[in-house]
C-alpha positions as CSV (number, residue, x, y, z in Angstrom):
1,S,0.2,0.1,-0.6
2,S,2.7,2.5,1.4
3,D,4.6,1.9,-2.1
4,L,1.3,2.8,-4.6
5,S,0.6,5.4,-2.2
6,S,4.3,6.9,-2.9
7,S,3.7,5.7,-6.3
8,S,0.5,7.9,-6.9
9,S,2.4,10.6,-5.6
10,S,5.4,10.6,-7.9
11,D,2.7,10.8,-10.7
12,E,1.2,13.7,-9.7
13,E,4.0,15.6,-9.2
14,E,5.7,14.5,-12.7
15,E,2.3,15.4,-14.1
16,D,2.1,18.8,-12.5
17,A,5.9,19.3,-13.2
18,P,6.0,22.3,-16.5
19,V,6.7,21.4,-19.2
20,P,10.1,22.0,-21.0
21,C,10.4,23.7,-24.0
22,S,12.7,24.7,-26.4
23,Q,14.0,28.2,-24.6
24,A,14.6,27.1,-21.0
25,D,17.7,26.8,-20.9
26,L,19.0,29.7,-23.7
27,P,20.2,33.0,-22.2
28,P,17.5,35.9,-21.3
29,E,18.8,38.2,-24.9
30,E,18.5,35.0,-27.0
31,Q,15.0,34.2,-25.1
32,K,13.8,38.0,-26.0
33,R,15.8,38.0,-29.8
34,N,13.5,34.6,-30.4
35,Q,10.1,35.9,-28.9
36,T,10.2,39.0,-30.9
37,A,11.1,36.8,-34.1
38,L,8.1,34.5,-33.1
39,W,5.8,37.5,-32.3
40,H,6.3,39.0,-35.4
41,K,5.8,35.6,-37.6
42,L,2.3,34.9,-35.5
43,R,1.2,38.4,-35.9
44,S,1.3,38.4,-39.9
45,E,-0.5,35.2,-39.3
46,G,-3.7,36.9,-37.1
47,W,-2.7,36.2,-33.7
48,T,-3.3,39.5,-31.7
49,W,-2.3,40.0,-27.8
50,R,-4.4,41.3,-24.8
51,K,-2.7,42.8,-21.6
52,G,-1.9,40.4,-18.7
53,T,-2.7,40.5,-14.5
54,G,0.6,41.5,-13.9
55,L,0.8,38.9,-11.5
56,T,1.7,36.0,-13.7
57,D,1.6,37.0,-17.8
58,N,2.1,40.7,-18.8
59,F,0.8,39.6,-21.7
60,W,-1.9,37.1,-23.1
61,Y,-1.0,35.8,-26.8
62,L,-4.5,34.9,-28.6
63,R,-4.9,32.1,-32.0
64,P,-6.3,33.9,-34.3
65,G,-9.8,34.3,-34.7
66,V,-10.0,34.1,-30.7
67,K,-12.5,36.9,-29.2
68,G,-14.3,37.5,-25.8
69,R,-13.4,37.9,-22.3
70,I,-10.5,36.4,-21.2
71,T,-12.1,35.0,-18.1
72,D,-14.4,33.0,-21.2
73,L,-11.8,31.8,-22.6
74,E,-9.5,28.9,-22.3
75,H,-5.7,29.0,-21.0
76,N,-3.3,27.1,-23.2
77,V,-5.9,26.6,-26.0
78,D,-7.4,30.0,-26.7
79,Y,-4.6,32.2,-25.0
80,F,-1.0,31.3,-23.7
81,G,1.1,33.2,-21.5
82,V,5.0,33.6,-23.1
83,E,6.3,30.3,-21.7
84,D,3.2,28.5,-22.7
85,L,3.7,30.4,-26.2
86,W,6.6,28.6,-26.4
87,V,5.6,25.6,-25.9
88,Y,2.3,25.4,-27.8
89,A,5.4,26.9,-30.5
90,D,7.6,23.6,-30.3
91,A,4.6,21.2,-30.3
92,H,3.4,22.6,-33.7
93,D,6.8,23.7,-35.2
94,L,5.8,27.7,-35.1
95,W,9.3,28.9,-34.7
96,P,10.4,31.1,-37.9
97,T,13.3,30.0,-39.8
98,G,16.7,31.2,-38.2
99,V,15.5,30.7,-34.8
100,V,17.6,28.8,-32.9
101,V,15.5,26.1,-31.2
102,A,17.3,23.7,-28.1
103,A,16.3,20.3,-27.2
104,P,14.2,20.9,-24.5
105,P,16.0,19.9,-21.2
106,A,14.7,16.9,-19.3
107,R,11.5,16.8,-17.7
108,K,12.2,17.0,-13.6
109,K,9.6,16.4,-11.4
110,K,8.5,19.4,-9.0
111,K,6.1,19.9,-6.1
112,K,2.4,20.7,-6.9
113,A,2.6,24.5,-7.3
114,K,-0.3,26.4,-5.8
115,A,-3.3,27.0,-8.2
116,R,-2.4,30.0,-10.8
117,P,-5.1,32.8,-10.0
118,P,-7.3,33.5,-12.6
119,P,-6.9,35.8,-15.3
120,S,-8.9,39.0,-14.5
121,S,-10.9,41.6,-16.8
122,D,-10.7,45.1,-16.3
123,D,-14.4,45.4,-16.3
124,D,-14.3,43.7,-13.2
125,E,-12.3,46.5,-11.2
126,P,-12.8,49.8,-10.2
127,P,-10.6,52.8,-12.4
128,N,-8.3,53.7,-9.9
129,A,-7.5,49.8,-9.6
130,R,-7.2,48.9,-13.3
131,E,-4.6,52.4,-13.4
132,K,-2.7,50.9,-10.4
133,K,-2.3,47.6,-12.1
134,R,-1.4,49.1,-15.7
135,A,1.1,51.0,-14.2
136,R,3.3,47.5,-13.3
137,E,2.3,45.7,-16.5
138,I,5.6,46.8,-18.5
139,P,6.9,43.6,-20.2
140,E,10.0,42.7,-18.4
141,S,11.7,42.2,-21.9
142,L,11.4,45.6,-22.5
143,G,13.9,46.3,-19.4
144,D,13.9,50.0,-17.6
145,T,11.7,52.2,-19.3
146,Q,14.2,55.3,-19.5
147,D,16.5,53.0,-21.1
148,V,13.3,52.0,-23.5
149,R,12.6,56.0,-24.2
150,A,16.3,56.6,-25.0
151,E,16.4,53.7,-27.4
152,L,12.8,55.2,-29.1
153,K,14.7,58.3,-29.5
154,A,17.9,56.9,-30.6
155,Q,15.7,55.5,-33.7
156,G,13.9,58.2,-34.9
157,W,10.8,58.1,-32.9
158,S,9.1,61.2,-31.2
159,H,6.9,61.4,-28.4
160,I,4.3,64.3,-29.0
161,M,1.3,65.5,-28.2
162,A,-1.8,63.3,-29.2
163,P,-3.9,64.4,-32.0
164,D,-7.6,65.5,-30.9
165,Y,-9.4,63.1,-32.6
166,I,-7.1,60.3,-30.6
167,Q,-7.8,62.1,-27.2
168,R,-11.4,62.3,-28.3
169,A,-11.6,58.5,-28.5
170,R,-9.1,57.9,-25.7
171,P,-9.5,60.8,-23.2
172,A,-6.8,58.5,-21.0
173,V,-3.9,59.0,-23.7
174,T,-2.9,62.5,-24.2
175,Q,0.5,62.0,-25.6
176,V,2.1,59.5,-27.9
177,W,5.2,58.1,-29.0
178,K,5.2,58.4,-33.0
179,R,7.3,55.7,-35.6
180,P,9.6,57.7,-37.5
181,G,8.6,59.3,-40.7
182,V,4.9,59.4,-40.2
183,R,3.1,62.5,-40.3
184,P,1.2,64.1,-37.5
185,S,-2.2,63.6,-39.6
186,K,-2.1,60.1,-40.4
187,L,-1.6,58.6,-36.9
188,V,-3.3,55.7,-35.5
189,L,-3.0,54.5,-31.9
190,G,-1.6,51.2,-32.0
191,Y,-0.8,51.2,-35.6
192,N,2.3,53.5,-36.1
193,C,1.8,55.3,-32.9
194,F,1.5,54.0,-29.2
195,A,1.0,55.4,-25.8
196,T,3.7,54.5,-23.9
197,A,7.3,54.1,-24.6
198,D,7.2,50.2,-23.8
199,L,4.1,49.5,-25.9
200,A,6.2,51.7,-29.4
201,A,9.0,49.2,-28.2
202,L,7.3,46.1,-28.0
203,H,6.3,46.4,-31.9
204,A,8.9,48.6,-33.0
205,D,9.9,46.2,-35.7
206,D,7.0,44.7,-36.1
207,R,6.6,43.8,-40.0
208,P,3.8,45.0,-42.2
209,L,0.3,43.1,-42.2
210,S,-0.1,41.0,-45.4
211,M,-2.2,42.3,-48.3
212,G,-3.8,38.7,-47.8
213,F,-4.6,39.0,-44.2
214,I,-6.2,42.4,-44.7
215,R,-8.3,41.1,-47.8
216,A,-10.1,38.3,-45.3
217,E,-10.0,40.6,-42.9
218,C,-11.7,43.1,-44.9
219,E,-14.1,40.4,-46.5
220,K,-15.4,39.8,-43.0
221,Y,-15.5,43.3,-41.3
222,L,-15.0,46.0,-43.7
223,P,-16.6,45.3,-46.6
224,D,-17.2,48.7,-47.7
225,L,-13.2,49.5,-47.9
226,L,-12.9,45.8,-49.8
227,V,-14.2,47.7,-52.6
228,K,-11.3,50.5,-52.3
229,L,-8.9,47.9,-51.5
230,P,-7.8,47.5,-55.9
231,D,-6.8,51.4,-55.6
232,L,-5.1,51.5,-53.1
233,D,-0.8,50.7,-52.7
234,D,0.0,48.3,-50.3
235,D,0.9,51.1,-47.5
236,A,-2.1,53.2,-48.3
237,A,-4.3,50.5,-47.7
238,R,-2.5,49.2,-44.1
239,Y,-3.4,52.4,-42.9
240,E,-6.8,52.7,-44.3
241,Y,-7.4,49.3,-42.8
242,A,-5.6,50.5,-39.2
243,K,-7.6,53.4,-38.9
244,A,-11.2,51.7,-40.3
245,R,-10.7,49.3,-37.3
246,F,-9.7,51.7,-34.5
247,D,-12.6,53.9,-35.5
248,Q,-14.6,50.6,-35.6
249,E,-13.2,49.9,-31.9
250,N,-14.2,53.2,-30.3
251,A,-18.1,53.1,-31.7
252,V,-18.3,49.9,-29.8
253,H,-16.5,51.3,-26.8
254,A,-18.7,54.4,-27.0
255,T,-21.9,52.5,-27.7
256,S,-21.2,50.2,-24.6
257,K,-20.4,53.6,-22.3
258,R,-24.0,55.0,-23.4
259,A,-25.5,52.0,-22.8
260,R,-24.1,51.6,-19.4
261,R,-25.8,55.3,-18.9
262,G,-29.0,54.8,-20.2
263,E,-29.1,51.9,-17.9
264,K,-28.9,54.0,-14.8
């Protein structure tokens, strides 16, 4: 009986041990480079991201087509933390060409870890709590904020006042980091300008969205823009797509706010 109990306990510990991944034993600098390359590839294929809880993961990475509140989605199926994303990339051969993928380390037995707290939703917290939470949601891979700002400026980014139309849509955003060479009249938040230096650095090396992806998105959500695409060059099409999605998202936010006011 003692042997059986010991064997069962050992199996449970083995089952709860973290799944090894190809990035586990690489230096942090190489992990960061590989994560950046992986995210560029996944984003071009329709993956999206959202801010995490700030307790376990700074960001959640969502598979293409996954929508809805994080609390309604299935962890490690619909969305992943960064290390879980590496495991998923190993299992599905998602790493881009040229990325160093080491052999996964041997699985080690570990004691059962405490249950990870479920991801929270901003809608469940008062405004002050949300702001405090966002203040600590700086991705570790981006390092010190002052260093990030200096690096952005060295690359030609500008820290400017947000245009009126951005401030009307997002009152909390009064200043933005603008990509090099972008005219102020052509700014779209989340596309060529960002609310914080950390977000700008996260997307500084993003590859342009593929035209195939934009056409597919327009077929689903933007039929009016789909008609105009043949008359636009690639850069103009990307800008018009980003602006249209930004306008759509803010129309949804405005409608939701009006509905809540009406209920009171």
